C-alpha positions, 0 to 999 in steps of 0.5 A: 500500500502506497503511503502519501505524505501530505505537504504541510500547509504554508501557515504551518511552515511559517509558524516557526518563523513568527513563533515568539514574536513579541505581540505588544512590540509588533502592535506599537510598531504597526501603529507608529508605521501607520502614523508615519505613512499618514503624516508623510502623505500629507507633508510630502504631498508636493513631492509625491515620490516621498510617500511611496519612497517612505513606504518602500523604506518601511517595507525594507526596514520591516524585512530587515527586522524580520530577518534579524529577529530570526538570528539568536542573540548568541550569533549577534554577539559573534558579530560585535567585534567584526562589525565594530572594527569595520565601522571604525575602519570606515570612519578612519577612511572617511577622515582620510579620503571621504566625500565632502558635501556642504562642508562636512566629510561624512560619506564614503564611495565604495561603488555606492555612497555610504555613511559609515557613522550609521553603522556605529549606531548598532555596532557601538551597543553590540560591542560594549554589550559583548565587552561586559558580557565577557567580564560578567561577575568580575567587573572592575574600574578598568573595564569601565575605562576600556569601555569608555575608550571603545566609545570615545574613538568612534564618537571622536571620529564622527564629531570631527566630520562634523556630525554632531547629531549622529555623534550624540546618538552613538554616544547615548547608545554607548553610555546607555550600555555602560550605565546599565552595566553598573557604572557608579552614580558618583561618575554620572552625577558630576557631568550632569551637574556641570552640564546644568551649571553650563546651561544656567551660565549660558542663559544668564550671559547669553548677550555677551557670549553670542555677540558678534566676534565671540568664538567658543572653544571646541564647537564649530561656528555653525554649532555655536550659532545653533545654540545662540539661535535656540536662546533667541530665534528672533536674532535672525528670524529670516535666517538661522532662526527661521526653522525654529520660528516657523516650526513653533508657529505650526505647532501653535496653530494646530491648537487642540484638535488640529487643522485636519488631515491635508489642511495644514497651511504652514505645511502646504504653503512651504513655511516649514523647512525640511517638513518631511525630515527633521521638522516633520513633527511640526507638520504633524502637530499642525494637522493633528493638534494636541490630541494627535500629539498625545496619541503619538507620544503614547505610542512612542512611550508604549514602544519604549516601555515594552523595549525596557520590559524586554531588556529587563527579562533578557536571559543573559547580560548581553541581551539585557544590555543590548536591548536596554541600549537600543530602547534608550537610543529610541527615546533619545531619537524621539526626545531630541527631535521633538525638543529641537522642533519645539525650541527646547534643544538646538537644531541637529540632524536627528530624525523622528523614528517612523515619521521622518523621511530617510532610507538609512535611518529607517534601515537602522531602525529596522535593525534595532527593532529586529534585535529587540525582537530577537531578544524577546524570542530568546526569552520565550524560547528559554522559558519554554 
């Protein structure tokens, strides 16, 4: 008698791939992706390709997230040193013979034009999580010093390009790993206090510090002007202060309920500069108002809280540090972008996750979320 073997149904074959996917995290991602597409359709309406490109970038990021989620954290850990080494080598190559655009040397032509600093947004937390995992149970002060050196080298190369926005993101990702690894509060509090004192002094002596001809150490001239513009946007309302002023006008004009989808006058009359990238939050606020902002912030907070929960429940030190760092980096993205648009932080090139247009940033976001999914899956597999 012949035996007929029935081929398993497609859903049965796909089940191992989706098993262990974190439902709450996937829900938050779906909600934010929908908000991003709706916002991009309106803010990028004058350039129809922006909406379709944004959707394509989301699909690519989603595919990357799905693939990375299938990789066990142990294999991700094996990629830490090679990826970090490659990232630093490419940053050195950029410093030596990179492409210069608008006064900044940030790109490298290797057949295709890439921005190596983006690699460090993932490579940095991977490397430091690997470092502390190898020294679990025997951490000494020297280990934190070495971790600091591993962080300072790529951040210094990125600052030199100059690219302050990316440097802040890489620095925050690395500091998050060091903090979660158990760095003493005695080392954390003094820089915070010094930073607050510096801000107070800057506000008190702003007229003299921002006077013509005064140059600050360390910062480039354009970076100094961004800080001075933050303190007083009306200093140059049609120039450096134009972005902040128009962004705040758009946010205020949205009111409680917003002007409505596709009804933003500041957006569609081109008063908001970079309305699909850095200042897309202003376009969102104008059309969806205070209520829409609450929905967006609630979605981001849910995503961040879920990421921190995944980090706390990670089965190993490596997974806990990595997931915690990626989640905190997402918070920094959101806080810095919203802060610069609302006028409480200087304008730096930091996109709003899911909402801002940009292929490289979306791919990096997909990688980070894929790692979170991988950690969540590893936790469930260990429990089962």
